[in-house]
C-alpha positions as CSV (number, residue, x, y, z in Angstrom):
1,X,11.3,126.8,8.7
2,X,9.3,127.0,11.9
3,X,10.0,130.4,13.4
4,X,8.6,129.3,16.8
5,X,11.5,126.8,17.1
6,X,14.0,129.6,16.8
7,X,13.3,131.6,20.0
8,X,15.3,132.4,23.1
9,X,13.8,132.6,26.6
10,X,12.6,136.2,26.7
11,X,14.0,136.8,30.3
12,X,17.4,135.3,29.4
13,X,17.5,137.2,26.1
14,X,16.7,140.5,27.9
15,X,19.5,139.9,30.4
16,X,22.0,139.0,27.7
17,X,21.2,142.0,25.6
18,X,21.4,144.3,28.6
19,X,24.9,143.0,29.4
20,X,25.9,143.5,25.8
21,X,24.7,147.1,25.9
22,X,27.4,147.8,28.4
23,X,30.0,146.7,25.8
24,X,28.9,148.4,22.6
25,X,32.0,147.2,20.7
26,X,31.3,143.5,21.6
27,X,30.5,141.2,18.7
28,X,28.5,138.0,18.6
29,X,30.0,134.9,16.9
30,X,27.8,131.8,16.7
31,X,29.4,128.6,17.7
32,X,26.3,126.3,18.3
33,X,24.9,123.9,15.8
34,X,22.6,126.6,14.7
35,X,25.5,128.0,12.6
36,X,25.1,125.0,10.3
37,X,21.3,125.3,9.9
38,X,20.4,129.0,9.9
39,X,21.7,132.0,8.2
40,X,23.3,135.0,10.0
41,X,20.2,137.0,9.0
42,X,17.9,134.5,10.6
43,X,19.9,134.4,13.8
44,X,20.3,138.2,13.9
45,X,16.5,138.6,13.6
46,X,16.1,137.0,17.1
47,X,17.8,139.9,18.7
48,X,16.8,143.5,19.3
49,X,17.9,145.7,16.3
50,X,20.7,147.4,18.3
51,X,22.2,144.0,19.3
52,X,21.5,142.3,15.9
53,X,24.1,144.5,14.2
54,X,26.7,142.9,16.5
55,X,26.1,139.4,15.1
56,X,29.1,139.1,12.8
57,X,29.7,135.5,12.0
58,X,30.2,131.9,13.0
59,X,32.9,129.6,13.9
60,X,33.9,127.2,11.2
61,X,32.3,123.8,10.8
62,X,34.9,121.1,10.8
63,X,34.8,117.7,9.2
64,X,34.5,115.0,11.9
65,X,37.6,113.3,10.6
66,X,39.6,116.5,11.0
67,X,38.3,116.9,14.5
68,X,39.3,113.3,15.4
69,X,42.7,113.6,13.7
70,X,43.5,116.9,15.5
71,X,41.7,116.5,18.8
72,X,44.8,117.6,20.7
73,X,44.3,121.1,19.3
74,X,40.9,121.5,21.0
75,X,42.5,120.5,24.3
76,X,45.2,123.2,23.9
77,X,42.5,125.8,23.2
78,X,40.7,125.3,26.5
């Protein structure tokens, strides 16, 4: 795995982490395609240690057929 691919813009990351520090009980749940490719440990390592402990999981990966069959559910969630 190329570690340099897995980076956040340092300015954006700093801003994001600073916001999260105002909400110490906030948790981070991954919902991007990275949840399918990288472990929670890998993603957590991209954050400062005090923020990394808040990375708690990921949304489920659904089968494309399930998504198509139940697409109305997604519209209800928005």
